[in-house]
N, C-alpha and C positions, 0 to 999 in steps of 0.2 A: 492354460492357454497363453502363449507368449504373444504380446502385441506391442505396438507403439515403439517407444524409445529403446526398450530392452531388446526387442526383436532386431532393431536396426543395429544396435551395438554388437549382437551376436553375429549378424550377417557381415558386419565390417571386420570382425575378428576372423571369420571364415575366409574372407577375401584376402586378408593378410597372409594366411597360410597358402591360399590358392596362388596368389601372385608371386609368392616366395618360392614356388616350385613343388610344394606338397599338394598334389592333386588327387590322390587316392582318399576318398572320404573316410575310410577306416583308419588310415594313417593320421589324418587330421584329428579325428575324434580320440585316437589313442594318445597323441601328443597333448591334446587338451586335457585328457584324463590325468596324465602324469602331472601337468602343471596345476590342475585343480587340486590334486592330492597334496602337492607341495604347499599350496596356499592354505588348504584346510588343516594340514598338520600344524602350521603356525597358529591358525585360529583356535583349534581345539586345545592346543597347549596353553594358550593364553586364557581360555575359558576355564580349564581345569585349575590353573594357578589362582584365578580369581575365586573360584568356588572353594578351594582349599583355604585361602586366606579368610574368607567369610566364615568358614566353619572352624577356623583355628587348627587346621590339620597341616602336617608337613607335606610339601610337594616339591619334587625336584624336576625341573624342566628337562626334556630330552635334549634341549639346546644349551643347557647350563655348563656342561663340562667341555674340556678340550676333546676333540674327536679325532680318532686315528683313521686316516684314509690312505691306504697303501703305506708308503713309507713316511708320509707327512702327518704332522699333528697340527690341527687348526682350531681356532676358536669356534665353538659350536654355534654361537649367536650369529655368525656370518652366513649360516645355512638357512636362516629364517627369511621367509618371503618379505616380511616387513622391513628387513634390513637390506637384502641384496637388490630389492626393486629400485633403490635410490642410487645404485652404483652406475658409473658410466657403462655404456653398452658393451665395450670390450671386456671390462672386468666382470660385469654381470654374466656374460656368456661363459667365460672361463670358470667362474664360480659354480654356475649351474651344471656345466658339462663335466668338470673335473672333480667337484666336491659334492654338490647336492644330489646328483643321480646316484653315485656310489653310496652315499649316505642312506638314501631311501631303500636301496637294495639290502643294505646291512640291517635294516630294521625288520627284516623278514621274520625273525623269531621273537620280536617284541610284542608281547600280548597286549600291551597298552595301545598298540596301533593296529586296529582291525584292517585298515586299508593296506598295510604294508606287504602282506603275503601275496597280494596280486601284483606287486611291483618288482618282484624278484628278478625278472628278466627284462626290465625296462631298458629301452634303447633311445637315446636322445637323438632326434632326427632334424631338429631345427638347424638350417644350414649356416646362418650368419648372425653375428651380434646385433646388427641393426634390426633384423626380423624379430629376434627374441625381445629386444627392447620394445618394439611396437606391440608384440603379443602381450607382454607383461602389463604395459600401459592400458591396452584394450581390456584385459581381464580385470584390472583394478576398477575400471569404469563399470564393467558388468556387475562386479560384487557390490559396488556402491549403489548401483541402480536396484539390485535385489534387496539391499538393506532398506532402501526407501519404500519399496513395495510392502514390506513387512508381512509377507505371505509365507507361511510355513512350507508351502509346496513350491515356492518360486524356484529353488535350486533343482528340484525334480522336474519341473516344467522346462527349465533351461536344458536339462540333459535330454528330455524327451524331444525337444525341438532339434537339438543336435542330431539325435538318432534319426529323425525324420529325413535328414539329408542323405542317409545311406540309401541310394537308389539303384544299387547293383546287386544282383543275385550272386551267391557264392557258387563255386565250382561243384559243390556237392549237393546242390538243389535246395539250399536253405535261402530263404528270403524273409524280409521283415513282415511280420503279421500286422495288418492295419490295427491301430489302437482301438478303434470303435468296435471291431470284431472281437478283439481280446476282451473288451469291457462287456460286450454282450454275453460272452461265454461265462465270465465271472459272475455277472448279475444273475444268470440262469442257475449257477451252482450255489449262490448265496453262502460263501465261506463262513465258518464259525471261528470263535476265538481259540479253540483247541485243535484246529486242523494241523496236520503235517503235510505240507504242500510240496509237490515236486514237478519240475519240468525237465525230463531227461534229455531234451535237445533245446537248451534254454536260450542260446544266442545272446541277445542283449537283455534278457530277463524280463521281457515285457509282461508275460503272464504273472510272474511273481510280484512285480511292481503293482499290477492291477489288483491283485488280491490284497496287498498292503493298503492301497488306496481305498478299496471297498471297506476294509475293516475300520479304517480311520473315519470314514463317512457314516457307516451304519452300525458299528459296534464299538465306538470310541470309549464309552463308559466301561463296557465289559472288558475291553483289552487293556486300556491304558490306566485304569484306576483300580486294577487288580494286580498285585505284585507278581503273583505266579503267572498269570496270563501275559503280562508285559515281558517278563523274563523269557517265556516261551516264544513270544513274538520276535524279540530281539535276537535270540540265539539258537532256537531249535525248530522254528516253523518252516523256514524257507530253504529248499534244496534245489539246486540247478546243476546240470552237467552238460558239457559240450566238448567237442574235439578241437575247436578253434580257439587258441590261446588269446588272440586279440579280442574275440567276442567275449571270452570269459572275463577278461580284465574290464571291458566296457560294461558287461552285465553286472559284475560285482560293484563297480562304481555307481551304476544306475540304482542298484538296491540301496546303497549307502547314502546316496543323495536324496533318496526318498525316506530316510530315517530309520533304516534297519541296520543296526550296529554290526551284526555278525552273521550275515547270510552264509549258508554252506554252498558256495559256488566252487566247483572243482572240475579239473580236467578228467574226463572219463569217456571211453567209448562205451556208451550205454548198452550196445548190442553184444558186446564181447563177453567171454566167460570171466573177465576180470570184474564184472559188475555183480556184486554179491546181494544186491537189494531184493528181498522177497517179503511180501506181506508186511510192508513197512509204512506205506503212506495212506492217508485218508482222502486225499484229493490230488488228482493229476490233471494238469492243464497243459496242452502241448500242441504245437504245429510241427511235427517231425519232418525231416527232409524227405522229399518224394523220390528223388532220382540219385541218391547217394551212391558213390562207388564204395564197394564193400569187399573186404577180404573174407572169403567164405570160410577160411580155416579158423578164424577167431570168433565166429558167431557162436553164442552160447548154445550148447546142445539142447537144453530144455526148451528154447524158443523154436528150434527146428522140429521138435516133437509136436508142437501145436500146428505149425505150418512150414513145410519144407520148401524154402524159397530164398532167393537173394534180394528180393524186393524189400527195401527198407520200410516202406509204408505198412507192409503186412507184419514184418518182424516187430516194429514198434508197437503195434496193437497187441501182439502176444506179450511183449515186454510190459505194457501198461497193466495188463491183467495180472502178471506175475508180481509186479511191484506193489500193487494195491493190497491193503488189508481187506479182509472180508467185511463188506459193508462200505468199503471205500468207493468213491465215485470218480469218474473220468469224463472230461469233455475235451475232445481232440478234433483237429482238422485232418481230413483225408482227401486225396484226389478221388474223383468220381469213379475211377476204375476199380477202387476197392469195393464199391457198392454193387457192381454188376459183373466184375471179372469172372470168366468161366473156368479158370485154371483150378486145379485141385487145391492149391494153397489159398486162393481167394475164397473158395467155398468153405475150406476148413476154418479159416479165421472168423468168417461170418457165422458159421455153425456154432463155434465156441462162444461167440458173443451172445447168441440167442439161446442155445441149449444149455450152456454152462454158466451163464450169468444173466443179468436182467438188462436187456437193451431197451432204453426208454425213448430215445428220440433220434430222428435223422432230419437235420435242417439242410436242405439243398440250397447252395449259394450260386449266384450267377458267375459266369466266367470272368467278368471284369473286376471282381473284388480285389484281386492281387495285382492288377495293373498299376504301374508300368513294369513291375518285376516279371510277371508271368501272366499268361492268359488261360491258365488251366482252370477247369471247372472243379469245384470242391464242395465238400459237405462237412457239417459238424455232427459227430457221433457223441451221444451221451449215454453212458451205461454205468451200472453198479455191479461191483464184483460180489457174487454170492457163492460161487463154487458149486452150485447145484441147480442152476436154472432160475426160473422165475419170470421169464418174459411171457406176458399174456397178450398185450397189444402194444404196437410200436407207433409212436406219434410222428407223423411226417409234416413238414412245413416247406412250402415252396417259396423261398425268398426271391422276390423279383427286383427289389431295390434296397440299397443300404445307406441312402442319404447322399450318395455321390454318383456322378455320371460314370458309366461303365466303360469309358474310353481311357486313353493314356493320360488325359488331363485330370481326371478324377475331381471335377468341380462339384461343389455342394449343390444338392437338389432338394426339393421339398419331399419327393417320394422316398419314404424310409419305412421299411417293414420291421426294423429292429425293435422299437417299443412294443409293437404288436406281438412279435415272437416271444419276448420276455413275459408279457402279461398273460398270453395264452398258455405258456409253459407252466406258469405258476397257478393256473386254474384248469388243469387237465380234465377235471370232472365235467367241465362245461363243454369239452370238445367231443364227447362221446356221440352226440347226435349230428355232428357235421357230416355233410355229404362229400363224396369223393370229388365233386366239381369245385369245392371250395379250396381256399389257399392252404388250409391245414385239415388233417383228418387222421383217424386211427385205422390201422390195418391189423387184423388178428394174426397171431403167431402162425396158426395153421396155414393161412394163405401164403405167408412168406416162405414157410417150409416147403409147400407144394411148388413154389417157384424157384427152387434151388437156392433158397436163402437170399434171393435178389432183394437189394435194399434201395434200388433206384426209384425215385418218386414217380417217374413216367410209367413204371410197370403197374402202378395202382391208381394213378390219377385218372379221372374221367373228364373228358372234354365235351362240353355242350356245344353241339353244332346247331346254329340257328339258320333255318331255311330262309334263303333270300329269293324273293319273287321279282322277276324282271318283266317288263311290258312285252307284248308280242312283237315278233320281228317286223311286221308290217308297220307298227307304230314307231319303232326305232328308225326304220328306213324313211318314213314320212318326215320325222324330225330332222334327219340328216339332209333330206332334200330342202327342207325349209331353211336350215343353216347355210347350205350351199348357195341358195338364192339370195339370202341376206348378205353373204360375203360378196357375191357378184355385184349387188347394188352398191355396196360400200366402195368396192374397187372402182366402179364406174364414176361414182361421185368424186373420188380422189383424183382420177384422171382429168375430169372436167375442171377441178380446182387448180390442177397443175398445168392446164391448157394443152394436154397431150391428145 
């Protein structure tokens, strides 16, 4: 959580971009991403040099040699943040624009620099030398403040705070999933040290970051003190795909600022026949786009076999089933229409979840959860891929509050069902005797099948109506007469007081 002076410094940096003419939040974060990358390149190079010196090993800095950029050859040390940040504004600007940005693009094939492959098409958009000078000074202040905090997650928290400023939905129906909802889903799934995790519509990699944080908090010994597990965590555990290159770049940076060296974050249309992934992942966490525009000609044919539709939310469910290994689990967010839609495709995907796999839980969320981005009602589906059924009873929970007001302001409130959802989900044996009038309950598979596989909680929830007894009409009329007389007396007293 970013508070106090560090928060003020980040807000001031944001204002420098804003007043300088960069007003699109994605552009601002993208430019910050590039500059953080350049700063970190210098830091990591210095760290590796020190480590090599301590161990008596040879190490050659990436800035040590002369660097060829276009037709010019320059001294590599001038590309270091710690060098150019002392240059006069005009010289700093030309150095960054003409030398540093081309340099980071050419690092694309450098395996020593995991960040570099996401910077291949970087475009420098800072418009003036004075603005760059202010940005570099502000960023130096932020890094100094982070160093004083001495918190391993400070850089990740800074990046999360930056991402919270993205308050606009994309044209293809994607919008930022609230961090506390992501964390709820991860806590429910309890990731293990050997997971292979994927988000096929990863955006800023929020779900992958949350899995990383969960493992640090709950399985630190198992993951980080075991060489094999740590290597898996750093290089093979996390997979994310998206069609928005800006989001990919931000998502990759987000992962790396949270300590994952080599996340597999790639450009890919997950729904197309170019996506080869089958039976590959043990855990999928996702909030796929609900209203994406889709080219029907490139949809993978095997997804259309499960449900013939152009609706992205249905096709993504079919995709999750295909991508999971047998025994793999999925927690995903879907719009309410998926739960009760009456089209053939809607029924087909619900039938596949229930008859072909094991559907475990449906958590209905209030419509305000995604405000101010959207007011759509959503639910979380949790299922395990079995390939041969296994659904006996489905657990339903009616979330009424998520710890924030359900209006555009989203102010913090005391009412919060999330801790209760997590604790009940991890003790489902205690849920069997709950009545349909309670906030959570089980529904047997047979009843769901008889209702056309309808998964909306209102279909099964029972509402207790409490009879209200009113006094007889004569008594109400007598009370009204009494009030009218009392008002008349008061009005008369007021007139006398005013001498009317």
